[in-house]
Structure formats: C-alpha cells, structure tokens
C-alpha positions in Angstrom: -35.8 26.9 -40.3 -32.3 25.6 -39.1 -32.2 26.9 -35.0 -29.4 28.9 -34.1 -26.6 27.2 -33.0 -26.2 27.6 -29.1 -23.2 29.8 -28.0 -21.0 28.9 -25.2 -20.9 31.2 -22.2 -18.1 33.4 -21.6 -15.7 32.3 -18.6 -16.7 35.4 -16.6 -20.8 34.1 -16.9 -19.8 31.1 -15.8 -17.9 33.0 -12.8 -21.0 34.8 -12.3 -23.3 31.6 -12.2 -20.9 30.0 -9.6 -20.5 33.0 -7.5 -24.4 33.2 -7.1 -24.0 29.2 -6.2 -21.5 30.1 -3.6 -23.4 32.8 -2.0 -26.3 30.2 -2.0 -24.3 28.0 -0.2 -23.0 30.2 2.4 -26.9 30.4 3.3 -26.6 26.6 4.0 -23.3 25.1 4.9 -21.6 26.1 8.3 -18.1 27.8 8.7 -15.2 25.5 10.1 -12.0 25.6 11.0 -8.5 23.3 11.6 -6.3 23.3 14.2 -3.0 24.5 13.0 0.3 22.7 14.9 4.0 23.7 14.8 7.1 21.6 14.7 9.8 22.6 17.5 11.2 24.7 15.0 8.5 26.8 14.4 7.1 25.1 11.0 3.6 24.5 10.2 2.7 21.1 10.2 0.2 19.8 7.7 -3.3 19.9 8.5 -5.2 17.1 9.9 -8.6 16.2 9.0 -9.5 15.1 12.6 -8.8 18.7 13.9 -11.9 19.9 11.9 -14.9 21.6 14.0 -17.7 24.1 13.0 -17.7 27.7 14.7 -21.0 26.6 16.2 -22.6 30.0 14.6 -24.4 28.2 12.2 -24.1 29.1 7.9 -22.8 32.2 8.0 -24.3 33.4 4.8 -23.2 35.9 2.6 -24.0 39.6 2.5 -24.8 41.9 -0.8 -22.6 44.1 0.3 -19.7 44.7 3.0 -17.3 47.1 3.4 -14.9 45.7 6.0 -12.3 43.8 4.6 -12.7 40.2 6.5 -16.2 39.7 5.2 -16.3 40.1 1.6 -20.0 40.8 0.2 -21.3 39.8 -3.1 -20.8 43.1 -4.7 -17.5 43.6 -3.3 -16.2 40.1 -5.0 -15.1 41.6 -8.6 -13.0 44.4 -6.7 -11.3 42.5 -3.6 -10.4 39.4 -5.7 -8.5 41.8 -8.2 -6.6 43.6 -5.4 -5.8 40.8 -3.1 -2.5 39.4 -2.1 0.8 40.8 -2.7 3.6 40.8 -5.8 4.6 37.1 -4.9 1.0 35.6 -4.9 -2.3 35.9 -6.4 -4.0 37.7 -7.4 -1.8 41.0 -7.8 1.4 39.2 -8.7 0.0 36.7 -11.0 -2.2 39.5 -12.9 1.2 41.7 -13.0 3.1 38.7 -14.4 0.4 37.9 -16.9 0.2 41.6 -18.4 4.5 41.7 -18.4 4.9 38.4 -19.9 2.2 38.9 -22.7 3.8 42.3 -23.6 7.2 40.6 -24.0 5.5 37.6 -26.2 3.4 40.3 -27.8 7.1 42.2 -29.1 8.3 38.7 -29.9 5.8 38.1 -31.9 5.0 41.2 -34.0 8.9 40.9 -35.2 7.9 37.8 -37.0 11.4 36.3 -36.3 9.5 33.1 -35.7 7.3 32.9 -38.6 9.9 33.3 -40.8 12.1 30.6 -39.3 9.1 28.3 -39.6 9.0 28.9 -43.3 12.7 29.0 -43.7 12.7 25.3 -42.4 10.0 24.0 -44.9 12.0 25.7 -47.6 15.1 23.9 -46.7 13.4 20.1 -46.4 10.9 20.3 -49.2 13.4 17.6 -51.3 12.9 15.4 -48.2 9.5 16.5 -46.7 9.1 13.6 -44.1 12.1 14.7 -42.0 10.5 18.5 -41.2 7.5 16.9 -39.9 8.7 15.4 -36.2 11.2 18.7 -36.7 8.3 20.8 -36.5 6.5 18.8 -34.2 9.7 19.1 -31.5 9.6 23.0 -31.9 6.0 23.9 -31.7 5.9 21.5 -28.6 8.9 23.5 -27.1 6.8 26.7 -27.4 3.9 25.0 -26.3 6.3 24.1 -23.1 8.3 27.5 -22.8 6.0 30.1 -23.5 2.6 28.7 -23.5 1.7 29.0 -27.5 -1.7 28.5 -28.3 -3.6 30.9 -30.1 -1.0 31.5 -32.0 -1.0 28.2 -33.6 -3.9 29.4 -36.0 -1.9 31.7 -38.0 0.1 29.0 -38.4 -2.0 26.3 -39.7 -3.2 28.9 -42.2 0.5 28.9 -43.4 1.3 25.6 -43.3 -1.7 23.9 -44.1 -1.8 24.5 -47.9 2.3 23.3 -48.3 2.0 20.4 -46.4 -0.8 19.3 -48.2 0.8 20.3 -51.5 3.8 18.0 -50.1 1.5 15.1 -50.5 0.0 14.8 -46.6 -3.0 16.3 -45.3 -4.7 18.9 -43.3 -5.1 16.6 -40.4 -0.6 16.6 -40.3 -0.7 20.4 -40.8 -3.0 20.6 -37.4 -0.5 17.8 -35.8 2.4 19.4 -35.9 1.2 23.1 -34.5 -1.8 22.7 -32.9 -1.3 19.8 -31.4 2.3 19.5 -30.6 1.6 22.8 -29.0 -0.8 21.4 -26.6 1.4 18.2 -26.0 4.1 21.1 -24.8 1.6 22.6 -22.9 0.4 19.5 -21.1 4.0 18.5 -20.1 5.5 21.8 -19.3 7.9 22.6 -16.5 7.9 26.5 -17.2 5.3 27.4 -19.1 4.2 30.9 -17.3 0.4 30.5 -18.6 0.0 27.5 -16.7 2.4 25.9 -14.9 3.7 29.1 -13.4 0.6 30.3 -11.9 -0.6 27.3 -10.6 2.2 27.0 -8.5 2.2 30.4 -7.3 -1.5 29.5 -6.0 0.0 26.7 -4.2 2.7 28.3 -3.0 5.1 26.0 -4.5 8.2 27.9 -5.7 7.7 28.6 -9.3 9.3 26.2 -11.7 9.7 24.0 -8.8 9.4 20.4 -9.6 11.2 20.3 -13.5 13.2 17.2 -13.8 10.1 14.6 -13.9 8.1 17.3 -16.2 11.2 17.3 -18.5 10.8 13.5 -18.7 7.0 14.0 -18.8 7.6 16.4 -21.7 9.9 14.4 -23.7 7.8 11.2 -23.5 4.8 13.1 -24.8 6.5 14.8 -27.8 8.1 11.6 -28.9 5.0 9.9 -29.2 3.7 12.7 -30.8 6.5 12.6 -33.2 5.8 9.0 -34.0 1.6 9.3 -34.4 2.7 12.3 -37.0 5.2 10.3 -39.1 2.8 7.6 -38.9 0.1 9.2 -40.0 1.9 11.6 -42.3 3.5 8.2 -44.1 0.0 6.1 -44.6 -2.1 9.5 -46.0 1.1 10.1 -48.4 1.0 6.0 -49.6 -3.0 6.6 -49.9 -4.2 9.8 -50.0 -7.9 8.9 -50.0 -7.7 7.4 -46.7 -7.7 11.1 -45.1 -11.2 11.9 -43.9 -10.7 15.3 -45.1 -9.2 14.3 -48.6 -12.4 16.1 -50.5 -11.9 19.5 -48.1 -8.1 19.5 -48.9 -8.6 20.2 -52.8 -9.2 23.9 -51.5 -5.1 24.0 -50.6 -4.1 21.6 -53.2 -5.4 24.2 -56.0 -3.7 27.5 -54.1 -0.5 28.8 -55.8 2.5 28.5 -53.8 3.7 32.2 -52.4 6.5 31.3 -50.8 9.0 32.6 -53.4 7.5 36.1 -52.4 7.5 35.2 -48.8 10.2 37.6 -46.7 13.7 35.5 -46.0 14.8 34.6 -43.0 17.9 37.2 -41.5 20.7 36.7 -39.5 18.7 39.1 -37.3 16.3 36.8 -37.4 18.7 34.4 -36.3 19.8 36.5 -33.4 16.7 37.1 -32.3 16.1 32.9 -32.0 19.6 32.9 -29.7 18.3 35.7 -27.7 14.9 33.4 -27.2 17.1 30.2 -26.3 19.5 32.7 -23.9 16.5 34.0 -22.3 15.0 31.1 -21.4 18.3 29.5 -20.2 18.7 32.4 -18.3 15.3 32.1 -16.5 16.0 28.2 -15.7 18.8 29.2 -14.3 17.6 32.1 -12.1 15.0 29.6 -10.8 17.4 26.9 -10.2 20.3 29.0 -8.7 18.4 31.9 -6.9 15.0 30.4 -6.4 13.8 33.3 -8.7 9.9 33.8 -8.0 7.2 35.6 -10.1 8.8 39.3 -9.6 11.9 38.1 -11.1 10.6 36.1 -13.8 8.5 38.6 -15.2 11.5 40.8 -15.4 13.4 38.2 -17.0 10.7 37.5 -19.7 10.6 41.4 -20.2 14.0 41.8 -20.7 13.9 39.2 -23.6 11.2 40.9 -25.3 12.9 44.4 -24.3 16.3 43.4 -26.1 14.6 41.5 -29.2 12.4 44.9 -30.0 15.8 47.2 -29.4 17.2 44.3 -31.9 14.8 45.4 -34.3 15.1 49.1 -34.5 18.3 48.7 -36.3 18.4 49.6 -39.7 18.3 46.7 -42.3 15.6 44.4 -43.7 12.2 43.9 -41.0 13.4 47.0 -39.5 10.2 48.0 -36.9 9.9 51.4 -35.0 9.2 52.6 -31.5 5.8 52.8 -32.0 5.2 49.5 -33.3 7.1 47.9 -30.6 5.1 50.0 -28.0 2.1 48.8 -29.9 3.2 45.2 -29.3 3.5 45.1 -26.4 0.4 46.8 -25.5 -1.6 44.4 -28.1 0.3 41.4 -26.0 -0.6 42.6 -23.2 -3.9 43.2 -23.8 -4.7 39.8 -25.0 -4.7 38.7 -21.6 -6.5 41.3 -20.1 -9.6 38.5 -20.1 -7.1 36.1 -18.3 -5.9 38.6 -16.0 -10.0 39.6 -15.3 -11.0 35.8 -14.3 -7.5 35.5 -12.1 -9.1 38.4 -10.1 -12.5 37.2 -10.3 -11.8 34.0 -9.2 -10.1 35.1 -6.5 -13.1 36.9 -5.5 -15.0 33.4 -5.3 -12.8 32.1 -3.1 -13.1 35.4 -0.6 -17.0 35.0 -1.0 -16.5 31.4 0.9 -14.2 33.1 3.5 -11.0 32.9 2.2 -8.0 30.1 2.5 -6.9 30.1 5.9 -7.7 27.0 7.7 -7.8 28.2 11.2 -10.5 31.0 10.6 -13.7 29.8 10.3 -14.7 29.8 6.8 -17.4 27.5 4.4 -14.2 26.9 2.3 -12.9 25.2 5.5 -16.4 23.0 5.8 -16.2 22.0 1.9 -12.6 20.8 2.1 -13.3 19.3 4.8 -16.7 16.9 3.6 -14.3 16.5 0.1 -11.7 15.3 2.0 -13.8 12.9 4.2 -14.9 11.2 0.8 -11.7 11.1 -0.8 -9.6 10.1 2.1 -11.3 6.7 1.8 -9.7 5.8 -0.9 -5.9 5.2 -1.9 -3.7 8.5 -2.4 -3.1 7.2 -6.0 -6.9 7.1 -6.6 -7.5 10.9 -5.3 -4.8 12.3 -7.8 -6.4 10.2 -10.2 -9.4 11.5 -9.6 -8.0 15.2 -9.3 -6.8 14.9 -12.8 -10.5 13.6 -14.6 -12.3 16.7 -12.3 -9.9 19.3 -14.2 -10.6 17.7 -17.0 -14.4 17.8 -16.8 -13.9 21.5 -15.5 -11.9 22.6 -18.5 -15.0 21.8 -20.7 -16.5 24.7 -18.8 -13.0 26.8 -18.5 -11.1 26.2 -21.5 -8.1 28.7 -20.1 -5.5 27.3 -18.7 -4.6 30.2 -16.5 -8.3 30.9 -15.5 -9.4 27.2 -14.5 -5.5 27.4 -12.4 -7.4 30.2 -10.5 -10.4 28.5 -10.5 -9.7 25.1 -9.1 -6.3 25.4 -7.5 -7.4 27.7 -4.3 -9.6 24.7 -3.6 -7.4 21.5 -5.2 -4.3 22.2 -3.3 -5.8 22.8 0.6 -7.7 19.2 -0.7 -5.0 17.4 -2.2 -3.0 18.7 1.5 -6.0 17.3 3.6 -6.1 14.0 1.5 -2.1 13.3 1.4 -1.2 14.5 -1.9 1.1 16.4 -2.4 0.8 20.0 -3.7 3.0 19.4 -6.7 0.8 16.7 -7.9 -1.9 18.2 -7.3 -0.6 20.9 -10.0 0.8 17.8 -11.9 -2.8 16.7 -11.9 -4.0 20.6 -13.1 -2.0 21.0 -16.2 -2.6 17.6 -17.5 -6.3 17.9 -16.9 -6.3 21.5 -17.8 -4.9 20.9 -21.5 -5.1 16.8 -22.9 -9.3 17.8 -23.4 -8.4 20.9 -25.3 -7.6 18.8 -28.5 -11.3 17.6 -28.2 -13.2 20.3 -26.9 -15.7 22.3 -28.6 -15.6 24.8 -26.1 -12.0 25.7 -26.9 -11.5 28.7 -29.0 -8.1 28.1 -30.1 -9.1 24.2 -31.4 -12.2 25.6 -33.3 -9.9 28.9 -34.9 -7.7 26.0 -36.0 -10.0 23.7 -37.2 -11.6 26.7 -39.4 -7.9 27.8 -40.9 -7.5 23.8 -41.8 -10.7 23.5 -43.2 -11.7 20.8 -41.1 -15.3 19.8 -39.7 -15.2 19.3 -35.8 -17.0 16.2 -35.9 -14.1 14.7 -38.2 -11.7 16.0 -36.1 -13.5 14.2 -33.1 -13.6 11.0 -34.5 -9.9 11.0 -35.4 -8.4 12.7 -32.5 -10.0 10.7 -29.9 -7.7 7.3 -30.1 -4.9 10.0 -29.6 -6.6 11.9 -26.8 -7.2 8.6 -25.1 -3.2 7.4 -25.5 -1.9 10.7 -23.9 -4.7 10.0 -21.0 -3.2 6.8 -20.4 0.6 8.2 -20.4 -0.7 11.0 -18.0 -2.6 8.7 -15.6 1.3 6.8 -15.8 2.8 9.9 -14.6 0.3 11.1 -12.1 0.9 7.4 -10.2 5.2 8.2 -10.8 4.5 11.3 -9.1 2.3 10.0 -6.1 5.2 6.8 -5.7 7.9 8.9 -6.0 6.6 11.6 -3.4 7.3 14.3 -5.8 7.4 17.7 -4.3 
C-alpha cells in the first residue's frame, strides 16, 4: 500500500509554530535597546551597533494573555497584529490596500478582456507562430510586474498548452511564456502592489521608489527569458522527441481546436486594455510627481477597476450586469483574505517580541543586535547576498509574496540598517529571493497547479528548470551587487 502524501502545512500553521517559538525565546533572551541620536536638523541618525545595551531586567517572557497594549500576550497577538499601524503602514494600511486592489483586479479579470486579447494574439500569428512566443513572454512578464499576475497563469496554461503543442512545440514552452514569464516579471517588478509595494511600506520607504534600477533589471530578466524561450522552442520544433514531456503532450495533440468557437476580441476589450495602460501610467505619474502612498495608490487601482466595470455595463457583446461586477469585486478581494490574515498575523509576531522601536527595550532589538554582530564581520555586499539566500530559503515555507514580506521585512529592514545595507537593497533582496525560487519549489500552489494543467511531472520540470533558475540567481546576485555599489536608496 502506498503511503499517503504528506501535506505541506498552511502558512497560518507555520506562523502559529513560529509564534510559539518566539514566546519560548522571550523567556530566554533579555530585552535590549539602542540609543537614538538626531542631527542638528532633528533628523534621526542611523542606529549604531555600539549603542546597544541590555535593559537589565533579564528575559521579559511573553504572558499568555495581557490586555495592556504595550505588552502583547500570546492570545492577544492575532487581534493586535490585525489592528496595528495606520492607513499608511502595516498592518491596517496594507490589508486595506490588498483588499481594494484585489477587488479591482477581480473586476478586470472577470470581464475576460485579457483572456480574449491573448486568444486574438495567438490567432493573428498562427502563420508564423515563433513570433508570438517572445511577445507572449513579454506580456506575461509585464503582467507579473504590474499587478502580480500569478495564479491567473493556471487558466492561461489550460488555454494555451493545447494550442502551443499543436503548433509543434511542447507544454514546457507553454509554461515558459505564461508562468515563468509572470514569475520573472514578479521578481524584477518596479510596481507590483502585492510584493514591492508591501515590502517598501513595511520598510518605511516611499511606495514604488527606486524604479529606474528595477526597470533595467526587469528588462534584462525579460530579454533573457525571451531568449531561453526562443532557444527551447526552436529546438523542440526541430526535434520534438527531445522534449522531456513529449509523451504526455500527446494528450494535447489529440484535442480539437476550439478557437473558432471562442468569443472574439471586441473594440470594447481593446478600450479596456487602453484603460489599463492609462491607469498604470497614472499610478506611476502619481508616485513620481506627487509622492502618492498606500491610500492614493489603492484609490488609483480602484478607479481603474471601476471604470472598466462601468465600460462592460454598456450594451453590446460581453456585457456584464451590475451584480456580476459586484461579485467580481467581492471575489477578487476575498481571494486575498489569506494574504490579509498573514499580514496581520505576521505583525502580531513582531509585537510578541516587543515591537520594532529601537529605543524601547525589546527581545527584537536583542535578536537584531546579535544577528547584526555576525553580519557586521562581513562586507556589505556579502551581507546583502546572504539576505537574498535567506529570503529564498524562507520562500520554501512561505511562498506567498505578501505573507513573506509581512513576516520578514520587519526584521530584515532594521537588520540592514545595522549592517550598512540600504533599505531599498533589503527590499530588492526580498523581492528576488521571494520570487525566483517559486519556479521550482513544490510548496508553491501556483506552480503545482500550472504543472497539473500542463500535465508535466514536478520531477521532470525540476530537472529542466534548474539551470534556468541558476542563471536567474546569478543575474540576481549581479543586480544586488550593483545596488550595493551605487548606494541604491
């Protein structure tokens, strides 16, 4: 009898065990604090390691329950984490941001305009299909960079895998131009609201700041992915038997094309796509020209979704009624409730350690001091690289980008301060470490869903994608090195 497969624990279960570990730690580690100094203009100077001192009261210990707001008990942590912060910060501001933006994108995806646009693109390039592959990679990479396209790629793999296989390629090619492209865009994004924006908000950086370097990185990452896609597609087209999924692709070769019966791309869909482009440009303009932050950016995304929703209320093909749009907004927001809970719960973990104020005695400050003392013995560049690899390892346990940001950035941002790593570099290490390993980790529900849709065994995929992942890791380390050398901030 075959043993049942072991289930990967849910992120909330992992957070629960982390919380218990932190409670135990609070009975072993004494509280400490740093001295805060200001310059003549009143600006706070960077915290110095040498200013650390222990509180003298020993390990504070975390109570089971404590109604005092300045001392959070174990059972208080979930609620206190969920209600902490302000409209401009974690956790309240970021949770509201996720729900509003998720609802807006729920409307956009429900209209089907993006789906029909991809179908139309495929149909227009069937005479020379190799042309469409790098274009698809570009579009899905752009989707990952702009609005964190991830789970949506499962539906696109279901749609595109039969078409791409019948054009003479294989299912790996279909996964490359959809899932891999979106993850590449996600990793190198300059404006992903569910990754970069959250991490920057927690790190007290201007939202969507540092865009120029990230845009260059996204361009390089995307061009490399397009080149890999073209190389693999030409190779498989010339010798199909070279594909490790050649046998499983027979399932797609036997399917009949349903493109003739597919709903067509309409002028309304084209107008919706223009609204998306204009909306993204508006967000970028608002951030650059007026320093828009979490509340304003959430409003911009909501407006984009609302205008597109109103467009599809008009009579004509693909029309939707008001109830459908309301449900789409609700379902889009509901899809992010797990991420919202993780953000709040992760904030509760920080509160269990006494918070992140360096001037107030806390276990968190003591942990930061000892971690920074170790990293302080190595160059800044090595410290940044170590942060990248730490984030990559954590991603095996917490594949959610927003969840990992909420869990790690409260620790990594001040740790970077102590070892001389700019906070913008710390966010860069987070976003690259969080995203790239999703190309291979079996704990990623999206990856496993994509491979299931493409009928590719995980072991087969892992062997194929490992060299690709290695190449992207090298590129990530290069860009982190550049960021450190130029004082990226």
